[in-house]
KEPA-310974 format. One record per residue (C-alpha): residue number from 1; residue in one letter; x, y, z. Coordinates in steps of 0.25 Angstrom, whole numbers, plus 2048, in hexadecimal, padded with zeros to 3 digits. Layout:
NUM | a | X | Y | Z
...
# end
This chain:
1 | m | 800 | 802 | 801
2 | t | 805 | 80E | 7FA
3 | h | 809 | 817 | 809
4 | p | 800 | 822 | 808
5 | d | 80C | 82C | 807
6 | a | 810 | 826 | 7FC
7 | r | 800 | 828 | 7F6
8 | l | 803 | 836 | 7F8
9 | r | 80D | 839 | 7F3
10 | q | 80A | 831 | 7E7
11 | a | 7FE | 83A | 7E6
12 | a | 806 | 846 | 7E4
13 | l | 80C | 841 | 7D9
14 | p | 808 | 83F | 7CB
15 | a | 805 | 832 | 7C8
16 | v | 80E | 829 | 7C0
17 | q | 807 | 823 | 7B5
18 | r | 814 | 81B | 7AF
19 | l | 81C | 812 | 7B5
20 | h | 829 | 80C | 7AB
21 | i | 82E | 7FE | 7B1
22 | l | 838 | 7F4 | 7AD
23 | t | 83C | 7E7 | 7B3
24 | v | 848 | 7DE | 7B1
25 | n | 84C | 7D2 | 7B8
26 | t | 85C | 7D8 | 7B8
27 | h | 863 | 7CA | 7B9
28 | k | 86B | 7D0 | 7C7
29 | g | 871 | 7D9 | 7BD
30 | f | 879 | 7D0 | 7B6
31 | t | 877 | 7CF | 7A6
32 | p | 872 | 7C1 | 7A1
33 | f | 87A | 7B4 | 7A6
34 | n | 881 | 7BD | 7AF
35 | r | 88D | 7BF | 7A7
36 | r | 88E | 7CF | 7AC
37 | f | 889 | 7D9 | 7B5
38 | i | 880 | 7E3 | 7AE
39 | l | 877 | 7E9 | 7B9
40 | p | 87F | 7F7 | 7B7
41 | e | 879 | 7F6 | 7A8
42 | l | 86B | 7F3 | 7AE
43 | r | 86B | 7FF | 7B5
44 | e | 86F | 808 | 7AB
45 | a | 864 | 801 | 7A0
46 | v | 85A | 802 | 7AB
47 | r | 85B | 811 | 7AC
48 | t | 859 | 814 | 79F
49 | l | 84A | 811 | 79F
50 | s | 841 | 81A | 7A7
51 | t | 83C | 810 | 7B1
52 | d | 835 | 813 | 7BD
53 | l | 834 | 804 | 7C3
54 | v | 83E | 7F8 | 7BF
55 | f | 83A | 7EA | 7C5
56 | l | 848 | 7E2 | 7C7
57 | q | 84B | 7D4 | 7C9
58 | e | 856 | 7CC | 7CF
59 | v | 85F | 7D7 | 7D4
60 | h | 868 | 7D5 | 7DE
61 | g | 867 | 7DF | 7EA
62 | t | 875 | 7D9 | 7EF
63 | h | 880 | 7CD | 7E9
64 | e | 88D | 7CB | 7F0
65 | h | 894 | 7C3 | 7E6
66 | h | 890 | 7CC | 7D9
67 | a | 894 | 7DB | 7E1
68 | a | 8A2 | 7D4 | 7E4
69 | r | 8A4 | 7D0 | 7D5
70 | l | 89E | 7DB | 7CE
71 | s | 8A5 | 7EA | 7CD
72 | n | 899 | 7EF | 7C6
73 | w | 88E | 7E8 | 7D2
74 | p | 887 | 7F3 | 7D8
75 | p | 888 | 7F6 | 7E6
76 | t | 879 | 7F9 | 7E9
77 | p | 86F | 7EE | 7E5
78 | q | 86A | 7EC | 7D7
79 | y | 85D | 7F1 | 7D9
80 | e | 864 | 7FE | 7DF
81 | f | 86D | 800 | 7D4
82 | l | 864 | 7FD | 7CA
83 | a | 85A | 807 | 7D1
84 | d | 867 | 813 | 7D1
85 | s | 860 | 821 | 7D1
86 | m | 857 | 81F | 7C8
87 | w | 84C | 816 | 7CF
88 | p | 84C | 81B | 7DE
89 | e | 844 | 810 | 7E4
90 | y | 845 | 801 | 7E4
91 | a | 842 | 7F5 | 7EA
92 | y | 84A | 7E8 | 7ED
93 | g | 842 | 7DA | 7EE
94 | r | 84D | 7CF | 7F1
95 | n | 84A | 7C3 | 7ED
96 | a | 857 | 7B7 | 7ED
97 | v | 861 | 7B9 | 7F8
98 | y | 86F | 7B3 | 7F9
99 | p | 87A | 7B3 | 800
100 | h | 881 | 7BC | 7F7
101 | g | 875 | 7C5 | 7F3
102 | d | 867 | 7C6 | 7F1
103 | h | 85E | 7CB | 7E2
104 | g | 850 | 7CC | 7DF
105 | n | 846 | 7D5 | 7DA
106 | a | 847 | 7E7 | 7D9
107 | l | 83D | 7F3 | 7D5
108 | l | 844 | 801 | 7D3
109 | s | 839 | 80B | 7D4
110 | k | 83A | 81A | 7CF
111 | f | 82D | 81B | 7D9
112 | p | 82E | 81A | 7E9
113 | i | 82C | 80D | 7ED
114 | l | 823 | 80C | 7F9
115 | a | 825 | 7FE | 7FE
116 | f | 82A | 7F0 | 7F7
117 | d | 829 | 7E3 | 7FB
118 | n | 830 | 7D5 | 7F5
119 | h | 828 | 7CA | 7F6
120 | d | 82D | 7BE | 7F6
121 | v | 828 | 7B3 | 7EC
122 | s | 833 | 7A9 | 7EB
123 | i | 82D | 79B | 7E9
124 | g | 837 | 790 | 7F0
125 | r | 846 | 792 | 7F2
126 | h | 84A | 793 | 7E4
127 | e | 847 | 7A1 | 7DE
128 | q | 845 | 7AD | 7E6
129 | r | 83B | 7B5 | 7E0
130 | g | 833 | 7C2 | 7E4
131 | l | 82B | 7CD | 7E0
132 | l | 82D | 7DB | 7E5
133 | h | 820 | 7E5 | 7E7
134 | s | 822 | 7F2 | 7E8
135 | e | 81A | 7FE | 7EB
136 | l | 81D | 80B | 7E4
137 | d | 81A | 818 | 7E6
138 | v | 815 | 81C | 7D7
139 | p | 80D | 829 | 7D7
140 | g | 7FF | 828 | 7D1
141 | p | 7F2 | 822 | 7D8
142 | r | 7F4 | 812 | 7D8
143 | e | 7FE | 809 | 7E0
144 | v | 80A | 803 | 7D6
145 | h | 812 | 7F7 | 7DD
146 | a | 81C | 7F1 | 7D5
147 | i | 821 | 7E1 | 7D7
148 | c | 82E | 7DC | 7D0
149 | v | 82C | 7CD | 7CF
150 | h | 837 | 7C2 | 7CB
151 | l | 830 | 7B5 | 7CB
152 | g | 836 | 7A7 | 7CC
153 | l | 83A | 79D | 7C0
154 | r | 830 | 793 | 7C5
155 | e | 822 | 794 | 7BE
156 | g | 81C | 78E | 7CB
157 | h | 823 | 799 | 7D2
158 | r | 821 | 7A2 | 7C9
159 | r | 812 | 7A1 | 7CA
160 | r | 812 | 7A0 | 7DA
161 | q | 81A | 7AD | 7D9
162 | l | 80F | 7B3 | 7D0
163 | k | 804 | 7B2 | 7D9
164 | l | 80D | 7B8 | 7E3
165 | l | 80F | 7C4 | 7DC
166 | c | 7FD | 7C4 | 7D8
167 | r | 7FC | 7C3 | 7EA
168 | l | 806 | 7D0 | 7EB
169 | l | 7FC | 7D4 | 7E0
170 | e | 7F1 | 7D2 | 7E8
171 | g | 7F5 | 7DC | 7F2
172 | l | 7F8 | 7E7 | 7EC
173 | p | 7EE | 7F1 | 7EA
174 | k | 7E3 | 7ED | 7DE
175 | d | 7E6 | 7FC | 7D8
176 | a | 7F5 | 7FD | 7D9
177 | a | 7FD | 7FC | 7CC
178 | v | 808 | 7F0 | 7CE
179 | i | 812 | 7EE | 7C3
180 | v | 819 | 7DE | 7C3
181 | a | 826 | 7DD | 7BD
182 | g | 831 | 7D5 | 7BD
183 | d | 836 | 7C7 | 7B9
184 | f | 82B | 7BC | 7B9
185 | n | 832 | 7B1 | 7B4
186 | d | 825 | 7AC | 7AC
187 | w | 82B | 7A5 | 79F
188 | r | 81D | 79F | 79F
189 | l | 816 | 7AA | 79F
190 | r | 80C | 7A7 | 7AA
191 | a | 80E | 7B4 | 7B3
192 | d | 802 | 7BE | 7A9
193 | q | 7F7 | 7B3 | 7AD
194 | l | 7F9 | 7B3 | 7BB
195 | l | 7FE | 7C1 | 7BC
196 | a | 7F1 | 7C6 | 7B6
197 | r | 7E8 | 7C1 | 7C2
198 | c | 7EC | 7CA | 7CB
199 | g | 7EC | 7D5 | 7C1
200 | l | 7FA | 7D6 | 7BA
201 | e | 7FC | 7D8 | 7AE
202 | e | 80A | 7D8 | 7A5
203 | v | 80F | 7E3 | 79D
204 | f | 814 | 7DB | 791
205 | t | 80A | 7D2 | 791
206 | r | 800 | 7DB | 790
207 | a | 806 | 7E6 | 785
208 | q | 80B | 7D7 | 77B
209 | g | 803 | 7CC | 781
210 | t | 80F | 7C5 | 787
211 | p | 81A | 7C9 | 792
212 | a | 827 | 7CD | 78C
213 | k | 834 | 7C5 | 78A
214 | s | 83D | 7C8 | 792
215 | f | 847 | 7BD | 794
216 | p | 854 | 7BD | 791
217 | a | 855 | 7CA | 78E
218 | r | 85E | 7C9 | 781
219 | h | 855 | 7C1 | 77C
220 | p | 847 | 7C1 | 782
221 | l | 83F | 7B5 | 783
222 | l | 839 | 7B2 | 790
223 | r | 82E | 7BA | 796
224 | l | 833 | 7BB | 7A4
225 | d | 833 | 7CB | 7A8
226 | r | 824 | 7D1 | 7A9
227 | i | 81D | 7DF | 7AE
228 | y | 80E | 7DD | 7B2
229 | l | 807 | 7E9 | 7B8
230 | r | 7FA | 7EB | 7BF
231 | n | 7F0 | 7F8 | 7BE
232 | a | 7FA | 7FD | 7B5
233 | t | 7FE | 7FC | 7A5
234 | g | 80C | 7FA | 79E
235 | h | 810 | 801 | 793
236 | d | 81B | 7FC | 789
237 | p | 820 | 7F1 | 791
238 | q | 82E | 7EE | 788
239 | v | 83A | 7E3 | 78B
240 | l | 848 | 7E7 | 78C
241 | s | 84E | 7DE | 785
242 | h | 857 | 7E6 | 77B
243 | r | 863 | 7EC | 780
244 | p | 86B | 7F0 | 78B
245 | w | 85E | 7E6 | 792
246 | s | 861 | 7D9 | 78B
247 | h | 86F | 7DA | 791
248 | l | 86B | 7DF | 7A0
249 | s | 864 | 7D4 | 7A5
250 | d | 85E | 7C4 | 7A0
251 | h | 851 | 7CC | 7A1
252 | a | 84B | 7D6 | 799
253 | p | 844 | 7E3 | 79F
254 | l | 837 | 7E5 | 79F
255 | a | 833 | 7F5 | 79F
256 | v | 824 | 7F8 | 79D
257 | e | 81B | 806 | 7A0
258 | v | 812 | 805 | 7AB
259 | r | 804 | 80E | 7A9
260 | l | 7FF | 810 | 7B8
# end
């Protein structure tokens, strides 16, 4: 629920009607096959876009081994390094934790983040997955919620995780604008039908009849990454599969303009 003071600030500002969205699985800052650490180049590419919200999957919070051996490893967490001075607000949901570091999902925002919570949707112990839910202070009449997603590799796990996502959506105000984006690993194309039951519509499916091909980045074949909306519409969805994007991760980023 939005804090009353935040709602007063929103009412005093002109309503925001458009948000530019980007989602990308950063592959922990490495090129495909982990041949080269390329996070600084990815940051420069993202900075060239007029993006209000950036949904990130597979970002490191810490990694002691990489920090010790790579001269260009950032001194801050990867999501903070990517945010730099362009996105003053960020949230991080730590999913996987191991002796030398951790990684998870993150959201970079040009709008204040009122609150965020990382929902553990791991099924078993082999894949640690989460839904990073943030409420944003976007001027306008409705609440705006962003959920960054990275689902499991097994279809049975994904089905259960999609049900948990719907349960999360059930707890949000019915009139709130909701943006759900990330790596769904849904190569069998089951998510659209399941998520339609909780009011979500995928932007590429609406525009082109099917989700976008986003993996592997250099020659996309599989439709793994998605942007879903509720109480908002997507316009001009794009797959960024050309250079430099095709060489900055193993997933091609997706971009869209969202109208509230």
